[in-house]
C-alpha positions as protocol buffer text, in pm:
chain_id: "A"
residue {
  index: 1
  type: MET
  ca { x: -4341 y: -6525 z: -7366 }
}
residue {
  index: 2
  type: ASP
  ca { x: -4338 y: -6671 z: -7716 }
}
residue {
  index: 3
  type: THR
  ca { x: -3976 y: -6707 z: -7830 }
}
residue {
  index: 4
  type: THR
  ca { x: -4054 y: -6920 z: -8136 }
}
residue {
  index: 5
  type: SER
  ca { x: -4155 y: -6624 z: -8357 }
}
residue {
  index: 6
  type: ARG
  ca { x: -3842 y: -6423 z: -8283 }
}
residue {
  index: 7
  type: ALA
  ca { x: -3526 y: -6458 z: -8492 }
}
residue {
  index: 8
  type: PRO
  ca { x: -3234 y: -6612 z: -8304 }
}
residue {
  index: 9
  type: ALA
  ca { x: -3027 y: -6352 z: -8120 }
}
residue {
  index: 10
  type: THR
  ca { x: -2678 y: -6265 z: -8231 }
}
residue {
  index: 11
  type: TYR
  ca { x: -2481 y: -6234 z: -7911 }
}
residue {
  index: 12
  type: MET
  ca { x: -2206 y: -5981 z: -7851 }
}
residue {
  index: 13
  type: SER
  ca { x: -1959 y: -5903 z: -7575 }
}
residue {
  index: 14
  type: TYR
  ca { x: -2050 y: -5670 z: -7291 }
}
residue {
  index: 15
  type: GLU
  ca { x: -1785 y: -5431 z: -7422 }
}
residue {
  index: 16
  type: ASP
  ca { x: -1941 y: -5424 z: -7770 }
}
residue {
  index: 17
  type: PHE
  ca { x: -2285 y: -5380 z: -7614 }
}
residue {
  index: 18
  type: GLY
  ca { x: -2159 y: -5085 z: -7407 }
}
residue {
  index: 19
  type: ARG
  ca { x: -2001 y: -4920 z: -7710 }
}
residue {
  index: 20
  type: ARG
  ca { x: -2313 y: -4969 z: -7921 }
}
residue {
  index: 21
  type: PHE
  ca { x: -2531 y: -4840 z: -7633 }
}
residue {
  index: 22
  type: PHE
  ca { x: -2317 y: -4526 z: -7614 }
}
residue {
  index: 23
  type: GLU
  ca { x: -2343 y: -4465 z: -7989 }
}
residue {
  index: 24
  type: VAL
  ca { x: -2723 y: -4501 z: -7978 }
}
residue {
  index: 25
  type: ALA
  ca { x: -2774 y: -4305 z: -7653 }
}
residue {
  index: 26
  type: VAL
  ca { x: -2552 y: -4007 z: -7731 }
}
residue {
  index: 27
  type: THR
  ca { x: -2708 y: -3856 z: -8042 }
}
residue {
  index: 28
  type: GLU
  ca { x: -2669 y: -3512 z: -8194 }
}
residue {
  index: 29
  type: GLU
  ca { x: -3029 y: -3431 z: -8096 }
}
residue {
  index: 30
  type: ARG
  ca { x: -2982 y: -3528 z: -7730 }
}
residue {
  index: 31
  type: VAL
  ca { x: -2655 y: -3339 z: -7701 }
}
residue {
  index: 32
  type: GLY
  ca { x: -2815 y: -3038 z: -7874 }
}
residue {
  index: 33
  type: GLU
  ca { x: -3096 y: -3040 z: -7616 }
}
residue {
  index: 34
  type: ALA
  ca { x: -2847 y: -3058 z: -7328 }
}
residue {
  index: 35
  type: ILE
  ca { x: -2637 y: -2776 z: -7476 }
}
residue {
  index: 36
  type: GLY
  ca { x: -2952 y: -2568 z: -7528 }
}
residue {
  index: 37
  type: GLN
  ca { x: -3032 y: -2608 z: -7157 }
}
residue {
  index: 38
  type: ILE
  ca { x: -2679 y: -2511 z: -7064 }
}
residue {
  index: 39
  type: ALA
  ca { x: -2654 y: -2205 z: -7290 }
}
residue {
  index: 40
  type: GLY
  ca { x: -2999 y: -2071 z: -7203 }
}
residue {
  index: 41
  type: GLU
  ca { x: -3208 y: -1842 z: -7423 }
}
residue {
  index: 42
  type: ALA
  ca { x: -3094 y: -1483 z: -7368 }
}
residue {
  index: 43
  type: PHE
  ca { x: -2887 y: -1257 z: -7147 }
}
residue {
  index: 44
  type: GLU
  ca { x: -2788 y: -892 z: -7127 }
}
residue {
  index: 45
  type: MET
  ca { x: -2447 y: -737 z: -7096 }
}
residue {
  index: 46
  type: GLY
  ca { x: -2338 y: -391 z: -6994 }
}
residue {
  index: 47
  type: PRO
  ca { x: -2320 y: -111 z: -6973 }
}
residue {
  index: 48
  type: ILE
  ca { x: -1948 y: -155 z: -7034 }
}
residue {
  index: 49
  type: ALA
  ca { x: -1724 y: 153 z: -7065 }
}
residue {
  index: 50
  type: GLN
  ca { x: -1532 y: 148 z: -7395 }
}
residue {
  index: 51
  type: GLY
  ca { x: -1336 y: 369 z: -7630 }
}
residue {
  index: 52
  type: PRO
  ca { x: -1101 y: 660 z: -7572 }
}
residue {
  index: 53
  type: GLY
  ca { x: -1144 y: 788 z: -7218 }
}
residue {
  index: 54
  type: LYS
  ca { x: -1401 y: 510 z: -7160 }
}
residue {
  index: 55
  type: LEU
  ca { x: -1671 y: 762 z: -7258 }
}
residue {
  index: 56
  type: ALA
  ca { x: -1880 y: 519 z: -7462 }
}
residue {
  index: 57
  type: LYS
  ca { x: -2112 y: 281 z: -7276 }
}
residue {
  index: 58
  type: VAL
  ca { x: -2193 y: -44 z: -7454 }
}
residue {
  index: 59
  type: THR
  ca { x: -2505 y: -247 z: -7373 }
}
residue {
  index: 60
  type: ALA
  ca { x: -2624 y: -556 z: -7556 }
}
residue {
  index: 61
  type: LYS
  ca { x: -2908 y: -806 z: -7554 }
}
residue {
  index: 62
  type: VAL
  ca { x: -2788 y: -1150 z: -7662 }
}
residue {
  index: 63
  type: ARG
  ca { x: -3038 y: -1407 z: -7794 }
}
residue {
  index: 64
  type: ILE
  ca { x: -2911 y: -1763 z: -7814 }
}
residue {
  index: 65
  type: GLN
  ca { x: -3045 y: -1969 z: -8105 }
}
residue {
  index: 66
  type: THR
  ca { x: -3081 y: -2346 z: -8142 }
}
residue {
  index: 67
  type: PRO
  ca { x: -2742 y: -2522 z: -8132 }
}
residue {
  index: 68
  type: ARG
  ca { x: -2619 y: -2712 z: -8438 }
}
residue {
  index: 69
  type: VAL
  ca { x: -2435 y: -3030 z: -8338 }
}
residue {
  index: 70
  type: ASN
  ca { x: -2211 y: -3260 z: -8544 }
}
residue {
  index: 71
  type: ARG
  ca { x: -2109 y: -3592 z: -8392 }
}
residue {
  index: 72
  type: HIS
  ca { x: -1774 y: -3757 z: -8465 }
}
residue {
  index: 73
  type: VAL
  ca { x: -1751 y: -4127 z: -8380 }
}
residue {
  index: 74
  type: ALA
  ca { x: -1398 y: -4259 z: -8330 }
}
residue {
  index: 75
  type: GLU
  ca { x: -1229 y: -4402 z: -8021 }
}
residue {
  index: 76
  type: GLN
  ca { x: -1415 y: -4129 z: -7834 }
}
residue {
  index: 77
  type: ILE
  ca { x: -1750 y: -3983 z: -7935 }
}
residue {
  index: 78
  type: THR
  ca { x: -1693 y: -3610 z: -7974 }
}
residue {
  index: 79
  type: PHE
  ca { x: -1913 y: -3322 z: -8082 }
}
residue {
  index: 80
  type: SER
  ca { x: -1855 y: -2997 z: -8266 }
}
residue {
  index: 81
  type: ILE
  ca { x: -2122 y: -2754 z: -8150 }
}
residue {
  index: 82
  type: ARG
  ca { x: -2212 y: -2421 z: -8305 }
}
residue {
  index: 83
  type: ILE
  ca { x: -2454 y: -2191 z: -8125 }
}
residue {
  index: 84
  type: PRO
  ca { x: -2580 y: -1899 z: -8337 }
}
residue {
  index: 85
  type: LEU
  ca { x: -2628 y: -1565 z: -8162 }
}
residue {
  index: 86
  type: GLU
  ca { x: -2828 y: -1253 z: -8241 }
}
residue {
  index: 87
  type: ILE
  ca { x: -2717 y: -944 z: -8054 }
}
residue {
  index: 88
  type: ASP
  ca { x: -2879 y: -601 z: -8036 }
}
residue {
  index: 89
  type: MET
  ca { x: -2605 y: -361 z: -7929 }
}
residue {
  index: 90
  type: VAL
  ca { x: -2622 y: 9 z: -7841 }
}
residue {
  index: 91
  type: VAL
  ca { x: -2319 y: 232 z: -7796 }
}
residue {
  index: 92
  type: ASP
  ca { x: -2413 y: 534 z: -7586 }
}
residue {
  index: 93
  type: LEU
  ca { x: -2180 y: 819 z: -7689 }
}
residue {
  index: 94
  type: ARG
  ca { x: -2377 y: 1075 z: -7483 }
}
residue {
  index: 95
  type: ILE
  ca { x: -2441 y: 1281 z: -7798 }
}
residue {
  index: 96
  type: ASP
  ca { x: -2555 y: 986 z: -8008 }
}
residue {
  index: 97
  type: LYS
  ca { x: -2669 y: 628 z: -7946 }
}
residue {
  index: 98
  type: PRO
  ca { x: -2581 y: 424 z: -8255 }
}
residue {
  index: 99
  type: LYS
  ca { x: -2742 y: 82 z: -8272 }
}
residue {
  index: 100
  type: PHE
  ca { x: -2578 y: -225 z: -8416 }
}
residue {
  index: 101
  type: MET
  ca { x: -2709 y: -559 z: -8528 }
}
residue {
  index: 102
  type: VAL
  ca { x: -2457 y: -826 z: -8447 }
}
residue {
  index: 103
  type: PHE
  ca { x: -2465 y: -1185 z: -8561 }
}
residue {
  index: 104
  type: GLY
  ca { x: -2234 y: -1432 z: -8402 }
}
residue {
  index: 105
  type: GLU
  ca { x: -2158 y: -1789 z: -8322 }
}
residue {
  index: 106
  type: ILE
  ca { x: -2012 y: -1976 z: -8028 }
}
residue {
  index: 107
  type: SER
  ca { x: -1800 y: -2280 z: -8115 }
}
residue {
  index: 108
  type: LEU
  ca { x: -1789 y: -2548 z: -7847 }
}
residue {
  index: 109
  type: ARG
  ca { x: -1639 y: -2894 z: -7824 }
}
residue {
  index: 110
  type: ALA
  ca { x: -1770 y: -3180 z: -7615 }
}
residue {
  index: 111
  type: VAL
  ca { x: -1683 y: -3542 z: -7542 }
}
residue {
  index: 112
  type: ALA
  ca { x: -1919 y: -3819 z: -7431 }
}
residue {
  index: 113
  type: ARG
  ca { x: -1764 y: -3997 z: -7133 }
}
residue {
  index: 114
  type: ALA
  ca { x: -1852 y: -4295 z: -6918 }
}
residue {
  index: 115
  type: ALA
  ca { x: -1804 y: -4266 z: -6542 }
}
residue {
  index: 116
  type: GLU
  ca { x: -1862 y: -4460 z: -6220 }
}
residue {
  index: 117
  type: PRO
  ca { x: -2099 y: -4594 z: -6103 }
}
residue {
  index: 118
  type: LEU
  ca { x: -2294 y: -4594 z: -6434 }
}
residue {
  index: 119
  type: LEU
  ca { x: -2298 y: -4238 z: -6562 }
}
residue {
  index: 120
  type: LEU
  ca { x: -2300 y: -4090 z: -6909 }
}
residue {
  index: 121
  type: ILE
  ca { x: -2139 y: -3744 z: -6904 }
}
residue {
  index: 122
  type: ILE
  ca { x: -2131 y: -3483 z: -7179 }
}
residue {
  index: 123
  type: ASP
  ca { x: -1805 y: -3305 z: -7101 }
}
residue {
  index: 124
  type: VAL
  ca { x: -1826 y: -2956 z: -7256 }
}
residue {
  index: 125
  type: GLU
  ca { x: -1514 y: -2741 z: -7286 }
}
residue {
  index: 126
  type: LYS
  ca { x: -1549 y: -2382 z: -7172 }
}
residue {
  index: 127
  type: PRO
  ca { x: -1525 y: -2141 z: -7465 }
}
residue {
  index: 128
  type: ARG
  ca { x: -1246 y: -1890 z: -7501 }
}
residue {
  index: 129
  type: ALA
  ca { x: -1296 y: -1548 z: -7658 }
}
residue {
  index: 130
  type: SER
  ca { x: -1137 y: -1691 z: -7976 }
}
residue {
  index: 131
  type: ASP
  ca { x: -1425 y: -1944 z: -7993 }
}
residue {
  index: 132
  type: ILE
  ca { x: -1672 y: -1657 z: -8045 }
}
residue {
  index: 133
  type: ALA
  ca { x: -1714 y: -1518 z: -8396 }
}
residue {
  index: 134
  type: ILE
  ca { x: -1914 y: -1200 z: -8449 }
}
residue {
  index: 135
  type: HIS
  ca { x: -2015 y: -987 z: -8747 }
}
residue {
  index: 136
  type: VAL
  ca { x: -2122 y: -632 z: -8670 }
}
residue {
  index: 137
  type: THR
  ca { x: -2322 y: -403 z: -8898 }
}
residue {
  index: 138
  type: SER
  ca { x: -2366 y: -33 z: -8827 }
}
residue {
  index: 139
  type: LYS
  ca { x: -2556 y: 254 z: -8988 }
}
residue {
  index: 140
  type: SER
  ca { x: -2345 y: 528 z: -8830 }
}
residue {
  index: 141
  type: LEU
  ca { x: -1988 y: 620 z: -8917 }
}
residue {
  index: 142
  type: ARG
  ca { x: -1938 y: 761 z: -8566 }
}
residue {
  index: 143
  type: GLY
  ca { x: -2061 y: 437 z: -8409 }
}
residue {
  index: 144
  type: GLU
  ca { x: -1841 y: 233 z: -8642 }
}
residue {
  index: 145
  type: LEU
  ca { x: -1534 y: 436 z: -8542 }
}
residue {
  index: 146
  type: VAL
  ca { x: -1606 y: 400 z: -8169 }
}
residue {
  index: 147
  type: ARG
  ca { x: -1665 y: 28 z: -8216 }
}
residue {
  index: 148
  type: ILE
  ca { x: -1329 y: -17 z: -8391 }
}
residue {
  index: 149
  type: ILE
  ca { x: -1121 y: 224 z: -8179 }
}
residue {
  index: 150
  type: GLY
  ca { x: -1277 y: 109 z: -7854 }
}
residue {
  index: 151
  type: GLY
  ca { x: -1224 y: -261 z: -7918 }
}
residue {
  index: 152
  type: VAL
  ca { x: -1596 y: -329 z: -7870 }
}
residue {
  index: 153
  type: ASP
  ca { x: -1587 y: -652 z: -8074 }
}
residue {
  index: 154
  type: ALA
  ca { x: -1316 y: -804 z: -7852 }
}
residue {
  index: 155
  type: GLU
  ca { x: -1507 y: -702 z: -7539 }
}
residue {
  index: 156
  type: ILE
  ca { x: -1826 y: -865 z: -7669 }
}
residue {
  index: 157
  type: ARG
  ca { x: -1639 y: -1190 z: -7746 }
}
residue {
  index: 158
  type: ARG
  ca { x: -1475 y: -1187 z: -7402 }
}
residue {
  index: 159
  type: PHE
  ca { x: -1803 y: -1119 z: -7223 }
}
residue {
  index: 160
  type: ILE
  ca { x: -1996 y: -1390 z: -7414 }
}
residue {
  index: 161
  type: ALA
  ca { x: -1718 y: -1644 z: -7351 }
}
residue {
  index: 162
  type: ALA
  ca { x: -1720 y: -1562 z: -6978 }
}
residue {
  index: 163
  type: HIS
  ca { x: -2100 y: -1582 z: -6961 }
}
residue {
  index: 164
  type: VAL
  ca { x: -2118 y: -1920 z: -7137 }
}
residue {
  index: 165
  type: ALA
  ca { x: -1827 y: -2057 z: -6929 }
}
residue {
  index: 166
  type: GLY
  ca { x: -2020 y: -1956 z: -6616 }
}
residue {
  index: 167
  type: GLU
  ca { x: -2334 y: -2125 z: -6747 }
}
residue {
  index: 168
  type: ILE
  ca { x: -2139 y: -2446 z: -6818 }
}
residue {
  index: 169
  type: GLU
  ca { x: -2023 y: -2449 z: -6453 }
}
residue {
  index: 170
  type: SER
  ca { x: -2366 y: -2371 z: -6303 }
}
residue {
  index: 171
  type: PRO
  ca { x: -2535 y: -2641 z: -6090 }
}
residue {
  index: 172
  type: GLU
  ca { x: -2824 y: -2666 z: -6341 }
}
residue {
  index: 173
  type: SER
  ca { x: -2579 y: -2726 z: -6625 }
}
residue {
  index: 174
  type: GLN
  ca { x: -2389 y: -2985 z: -6425 }
}
residue {
  index: 175
  type: LYS
  ca { x: -2717 y: -3178 z: -6391 }
}
residue {
  index: 176
  type: ALA
  ca { x: -2796 y: -3139 z: -6765 }
}
residue {
  index: 177
  type: LYS
  ca { x: -2455 y: -3288 z: -6858 }
}
residue {
  index: 178
  type: VAL
  ca { x: -2493 y: -3608 z: -6652 }
}
residue {
  index: 179
  type: ILE
  ca { x: -2728 y: -3899 z: -6719 }
}
residue {
  index: 180
  type: ASP
  ca { x: -2751 y: -4159 z: -6444 }
}
residue {
  index: 181
  type: VAL
  ca { x: -2805 y: -4467 z: -6660 }
}
residue {
  index: 182
  type: ALA
  ca { x: -2874 y: -4700 z: -6365 }
}
residue {
  index: 183
  type: HIS
  ca { x: -3146 y: -4465 z: -6235 }
}
residue {
  index: 184
  type: GLU
  ca { x: -3299 y: -4432 z: -6584 }
}
residue {
  index: 185
  type: LEU
  ca { x: -3308 y: -4810 z: -6627 }
}
residue {
  index: 186
  type: GLU
  ca { x: -3463 y: -4856 z: -6283 }
}
residue {
  index: 187
  type: THR
  ca { x: -3727 y: -4593 z: -6361 }
}
residue {
  index: 188
  type: THR
  ca { x: -3804 y: -4750 z: -6699 }
}
residue {
  index: 189
  type: TRP
  ca { x: -3835 y: -5103 z: -6567 }
}
residue {
  index: 190
  type: THR
  ca { x: -4033 y: -5022 z: -6255 }
}
residue {
  index: 191
  type: GLY
  ca { x: -4238 y: -4740 z: -6409 }
}
residue {
  index: 192
  type: ILE
  ca { x: -4165 y: -4508 z: -6115 }
}
């Protein structure tokens, strides 16, 4: 190995190296990919009984879009995550089936953590219904009234929050949130 052509190294402490490694390893893109794996692509909800007398049945198809991630570097490396949603919703009133186009967004927070033995963990908070924002458009006055009177918006937020919280706790998501740095280094150096 020819060391004469290389500039002299500027040494740093192990602590500074670890911090710098974390800042380089935990990027917005990598966290976005992990969150995308956790959130999935689509799911269906319903039918859910809503409205006066629970006569209306709400069904929805939820499509999860690419997460947008903003990293905040301070003592801890944290992330603000926004996941756009597109929702096709139908309210079955028995005499009419108004359709709605719903746009929404899930707001999540995450922290990059170090753990024993040499793990990098993206710790994602479970969303609450208040972390889900939705905007509903309707072409039917009857459907709009049922949506408002029946509290459909709140039910959609609650259901989406519960679904995403369940996905965050799933075994696949647990794997997506943890990077075994020692294993990755071993694999890289040995080529296995």
